[in-house]
Structure formats: structure tokens, C-alpha cells
Backbone as ProteinMPNN parsed JSONL, in Angstrom:
{"seq_chain_A": "MGFSRNRAEYALKELADEEEPRAELVVAWLIDHPDIEVGVTLNQTASYPPPPPPPPKKKIPYTTFVFIGGCLLIKEGGGEARRVGCL", "coords_chain_A": {"N_chain_A": [[0.859, -1.165, 0.0], [0.518, 2.247, -0.754], [1.011, 5.811, -0.57], [0.276, 8.903, -2.143], [2.654, 11.479, -2.837], [1.656, 14.062, -2.584], [-0.559, 13.718, -0.858], [0.75, 12.794, 1.438], [2.341, 15.018, 2.098], [0.3, 16.837, 2.613], [-0.863, 15.632, 4.836], [1.243, 15.925, 6.666], [1.211, 18.707, 6.952], [-1.28, 19.021, 8.13], [-0.8, 17.774, 10.529], [0.846, 19.529, 11.812], [0.766, 20.629, 14.328], [1.912, 18.866, 16.062], [5.127, 18.361, 17.52], [7.229, 16.918, 16.206], [5.934, 15.055, 13.896], [5.557, 11.602, 13.964], [6.232, 8.838, 11.753], [4.309, 6.869, 12.063], [2.083, 8.309, 12.978], [1.511, 9.908, 10.749], [0.863, 7.959, 8.808], [-1.331, 6.794, 10.081], [-3.082, 8.99, 10.063], [-3.439, 9.299, 7.305], [-4.705, 6.885, 6.694], [-7.036, 7.179, 8.171], [-8.261, 9.265, 6.824], [-9.209, 8.709, 4.028], [-10.722, 9.836, 2.05], [-9.879, 12.351, 1.286], [-8.806, 14.354, -1.281], [-5.992, 15.542, -2.909], [-4.751, 17.981, -5.019], [-2.366, 18.459, -7.738], [0.296, 20.621, -7.145], [1.58, 23.813, -8.317], [4.384, 23.878, -8.379], [5.199, 21.333, -8.869], [6.01, 18.834, -11.227], [4.076, 17.469, -13.767], [3.474, 14.433, -15.529], [3.552, 14.521, -18.953], [2.383, 13.602, -22.225], [4.766, 12.861, -24.833], [5.766, 15.429, -27.193], [4.302, 15.762, -30.503], [5.929, 14.436, -33.458], [7.961, 16.555, -35.588], [6.659, 18.063, -38.619], [7.336, 16.634, -41.883], [10.12, 17.868, -43.776], [9.782, 20.135, -46.483], [10.651, 19.593, -49.87], [12.732, 21.709, -51.557], [12.789, 23.076, -54.735], [15.668, 23.246, -56.805], [18.188, 24.825, -58.79], [20.86, 23.986, -60.852], [23.709, 25.228, -62.364], [25.964, 24.399, -64.864], [29.022, 24.58, -66.475], [30.376, 23.073, -69.112], [32.831, 22.066, -71.316], [32.544, 24.332, -72.971], [29.807, 24.616, -73.097], [26.737, 25.583, -71.636], [24.982, 24.043, -69.105], [21.865, 23.271, -67.604], [20.397, 22.124, -64.695], [17.473, 21.388, -63.278], [15.764, 21.161, -60.236], [16.704, 18.591, -59.555], [16.227, 17.046, -61.744], [16.717, 15.897, -65.18], [19.621, 17.1, -66.885], [19.756, 19.898, -69.062], [20.821, 21.312, -72.131], [21.676, 24.652, -72.583], [23.065, 26.527, -74.082], [25.907, 26.917, -76.276], [29.32, 27.986, -76.694]], "CA_chain_A": [[0.0, 0.0, 0.0], [1.311, 3.459, -0.821], [0.302, 7.086, -0.573], [0.921, 9.866, -3.03], [3.47, 12.494, -2.162], [0.772, 15.186, -2.257], [-1.35, 13.392, 0.339], [1.653, 12.72, 2.593], [2.685, 16.392, 2.47], [-0.899, 17.432, 3.213], [-0.987, 15.061, 6.179], [2.253, 16.584, 7.503], [0.722, 20.059, 7.249], [-2.394, 18.876, 9.076], [-0.245, 17.355, 11.821], [1.889, 20.503, 12.158], [0.687, 20.932, 15.764], [2.858, 17.977, 16.727], [6.487, 18.879, 17.397], [7.757, 16.167, 15.074], [5.025, 13.921, 13.709], [6.209, 10.342, 13.617], [5.692, 8.187, 10.555], [3.089, 6.138, 12.433], [0.982, 9.269, 13.034], [1.179, 10.308, 9.383], [0.176, 6.832, 8.18], [-2.651, 6.673, 10.718], [-3.918, 10.084, 9.562], [-3.778, 8.991, 5.911], [-5.69, 5.797, 6.69], [-8.294, 7.707, 8.719], [-8.831, 10.268, 5.911], [-8.986, 8.242, 2.657], [-11.555, 10.577, 1.105], [-9.296, 13.657, 0.976], [-8.078, 14.401, -2.555], [-5.096, 16.686, -2.975], [-4.328, 18.174, -6.402], [-0.957, 18.735, -8.019], [0.617, 22.033, -6.998], [2.256, 24.38, -9.478], [5.825, 23.64, -8.39], [5.469, 19.94, -9.183], [5.868, 18.547, -12.647], [3.201, 16.357, -14.112], [3.993, 13.758, -16.718], [2.77, 14.797, -20.141], [2.852, 12.775, -23.338], [5.789, 13.565, -25.625], [5.187, 16.216, -28.283], [4.29, 15.032, -31.773], [7.132, 14.679, -34.259], [7.79, 17.689, -36.492], [6.246, 17.648, -39.963], [8.482, 16.416, -42.772], [10.579, 19.066, -44.478], [9.415, 20.204, -47.888], [11.778, 19.67, -50.787], [12.767, 22.969, -52.278], [13.444, 22.877, -56.018], [16.905, 23.996, -56.968], [18.722, 24.857, -60.144], [22.311, 23.902, -60.91], [24.287, 25.664, -63.634], [27.264, 23.767, -65.071], [29.66, 24.961, -67.735], [31.243, 21.963, -69.502], [33.259, 22.044, -72.718], [32.031, 25.478, -73.702], [28.344, 24.613, -73.107], [26.069, 25.813, -70.353], [23.936, 23.062, -68.813], [21.014, 23.61, -66.461], [19.724, 20.972, -64.085], [16.458, 21.975, -62.399], [15.04, 20.315, -59.297], [17.181, 17.218, -59.496], [15.857, 16.32, -62.953], [17.735, 15.733, -66.209], [20.292, 18.318, -67.308], [19.481, 20.286, -70.446], [21.797, 22.267, -72.663], [21.082, 25.955, -72.868], [23.778, 27.135, -75.203], [27.342, 26.632, -76.365], [30.118, 29.044, -77.281]], "C_chain_A": [[0.905, 1.227, 0.0], [0.419, 4.684, -0.837], [1.041, 8.046, -1.488], [1.684, 10.892, -2.203], [2.601, 13.676, -1.725], [-0.015, 14.925, -0.974], [-0.465, 13.336, 1.58], [2.059, 14.115, 3.053], [1.506, 17.092, 3.128], [-1.088, 16.919, 4.643], [0.026, 15.695, 7.131], [1.827, 17.993, 7.886], [-0.406, 20.01, 8.27], [-1.892, 18.503, 10.477], [0.841, 18.319, 12.302], [1.867, 20.871, 13.636], [1.648, 20.054, 16.562], [4.26, 18.568, 16.557], [7.191, 18.222, 16.213], [6.856, 14.966, 14.879], [5.793, 12.676, 13.259], [5.53, 9.733, 12.399], [4.389, 7.453, 10.858], [1.888, 7.072, 12.477], [0.538, 9.691, 11.633], [0.407, 9.198, 8.681], [-1.219, 6.662, 8.772], [-3.593, 7.766, 10.207], [-4.359, 9.8, 8.127], [-4.823, 7.879, 5.816], [-7.042, 6.292, 7.194], [-8.984, 8.693, 7.784], [-8.629, 9.844, 4.446], [-9.726, 9.073, 1.607], [-10.962, 11.931, 0.695], [-8.448, 13.539, -0.287], [-7.235, 15.671, -2.568], [-4.601, 16.78, -4.402], [-2.837, 18.422, -6.514], [-0.734, 20.233, -7.879], [1.449, 22.508, -8.177], [3.743, 24.055, -9.524], [6.185, 22.185, -8.675], [5.258, 19.719, -10.669], [4.96, 17.351, -12.827], [3.765, 15.698, -15.363], [3.028, 13.994, -17.872], [3.256, 13.884, -21.251], [3.885, 13.555, -24.151], [5.133, 14.347, -26.757], [5.206, 15.421, -29.585], [5.552, 15.336, -32.571], [6.899, 15.855, -35.2], [7.352, 17.207, -37.875], [7.466, 17.463, -40.86], [8.837, 17.716, -43.512], [10.174, 18.985, -45.95], [10.687, 20.278, -48.735], [11.668, 20.968, -51.571], [13.456, 22.721, -53.613], [14.684, 23.759, -56.139], [17.351, 23.902, -58.421], [20.238, 24.85, -60.067], [22.757, 24.318, -62.313], [25.687, 25.073, -63.742], [27.775, 24.201, -66.445], [30.678, 23.89, -68.089], [31.541, 22.068, -71.0], [32.683, 23.18, -73.544], [30.519, 25.53, -73.767], [27.802, 24.827, -71.692], [24.942, 24.809, -70.21], [23.155, 23.519, -67.583], [20.345, 22.325, -65.988], [18.761, 21.545, -63.054], [15.809, 20.904, -61.532], [15.47, 18.868, -59.282], [16.818, 16.402, -60.718], [17.022, 16.182, -63.915], [18.332, 17.089, -66.572], [19.91, 18.624, -68.76], [20.474, 21.357, -70.868], [21.081, 23.56, -73.021], [21.765, 26.575, -74.076], [25.24, 26.787, -75.148], [28.039, 27.824, -77.005], [30.821, 28.562, -78.497]], "O_chain_A": [[1.935, 1.246, 0.674], [-0.783, 4.593, -1.089], [2.267, 8.009, -1.596], [1.387, 11.129, -1.032], [2.784, 14.223, -0.637], [-0.124, 15.798, -0.113], [-0.874, 13.777, 2.655], [2.118, 14.379, 4.254], [1.68, 17.848, 4.084], [-1.432, 17.682, 5.545], [-0.303, 15.974, 8.284], [2.054, 18.428, 9.015], [-0.482, 20.852, 9.164], [-2.497, 18.879, 11.481], [1.673, 17.941, 13.127], [2.863, 21.38, 14.151], [2.137, 20.46, 17.616], [4.538, 19.211, 15.545], [7.689, 18.909, 15.322], [6.978, 13.97, 15.592], [6.568, 12.71, 12.304], [4.396, 10.075, 12.064], [3.479, 7.414, 10.03], [0.792, 6.69, 12.067], [-0.656, 9.816, 11.363], [-0.601, 9.466, 8.026], [-2.179, 6.414, 8.043], [-4.767, 7.501, 9.948], [-5.515, 10.031, 7.772], [-5.713, 7.923, 4.967], [-8.083, 5.865, 6.693], [-10.181, 8.938, 7.933], [-7.948, 10.545, 3.697], [-9.398, 9.021, 0.421], [-11.52, 12.592, -0.181], [-7.51, 12.745, -0.359], [-7.734, 16.755, -2.264], [-4.091, 15.805, -4.953], [-2.139, 18.574, -5.512], [-1.492, 21.028, -8.433], [1.963, 21.697, -8.948], [4.313, 23.964, -10.612], [7.367, 21.844, -8.716], [4.407, 20.361, -11.284], [5.072, 16.35, -12.12], [4.454, 16.339, -16.157], [1.837, 13.701, -17.772], [4.403, 13.437, -21.234], [3.87, 14.786, -24.15], [4.062, 13.969, -27.231], [6.023, 14.516, -29.755], [6.173, 16.381, -32.379], [5.758, 16.127, -35.574], [7.639, 16.073, -38.259], [8.511, 18.069, -40.623], [7.973, 18.536, -43.823], [10.217, 17.924, -46.572], [11.662, 20.933, -48.367], [10.634, 21.271, -52.166], [14.577, 22.214, -53.643], [14.721, 24.879, -55.629], [16.937, 23.014, -59.166], [20.833, 25.617, -59.309], [22.244, 23.82, -63.315], [26.502, 25.221, -62.831], [27.044, 24.186, -67.436], [31.727, 23.796, -67.452], [30.635, 22.148, -71.83], [32.367, 22.986, -74.718], [29.976, 26.41, -74.435], [28.34, 24.32, -70.708], [24.059, 24.72, -71.063], [23.72, 24.082, -66.645], [19.804, 21.553, -66.78], [19.194, 22.128, -62.059], [15.361, 19.871, -62.031], [14.649, 17.993, -59.012], [17.064, 15.197, -60.749], [18.179, 16.331, -63.523], [17.635, 18.104, -66.566], [19.763, 17.716, -69.578], [20.904, 22.189, -70.068], [20.033, 23.561, -73.668], [21.106, 27.085, -74.981], [25.759, 26.407, -74.099], [27.429, 28.579, -77.762], [31.549, 29.324, -79.133]]}, "name": "protein", "num_of_chains": 1, "seq": "MGFSRNRAEYALKELADEEEPRAELVVAWLIDHPDIEVGVTLNQTASYPPPPPPPPKKKIPYTTFVFIGGCLLIKEGGGEARRVGCL"}
């Protein structure tokens, strides 16, 4: 059997009148007050599901200009090279 950290801390606050509440007193208080619900405080981290993966990157078309043997070749978007002109 176990108790959440929030409930145990709440029980310690409720038993603050005691000089040093023993573990037996805290457990007895928790057993006697099973109906008390304690929420998560702001300084505690809650477990969240991981974020979704980023969307895939878009392919950006590109143009490559190549000058070979006196001819200018253009290759657009990774396709076939075409000759534009020769000197």
C-alpha cells in the first residue's frame, strides 16, 4: 500500500501541531482520511505525453548551372540536365 506524495505532504501540514510527527501518526492520519483528494501544486511537474514529431521538411526545387566544354547546362530540381547554349 502506498500514498501519493501530495497526500503525505498534506498530512504533515495537518499534523503541524505535533512537534515532530512520527511516521506512524502520518500513516494513521492517511488511513483515517482516505476521502481527501489533494491536487498537483504548481511547483510539481506532471507527466505529459511527448510532443508530436515535427512535420516532414518540404523539398525545395533547386537549379544547378554547369559549364562543360564550352556549353552551359542547367539541371532543375534534381531532374535531367538540359543544354542551354554553347560558345
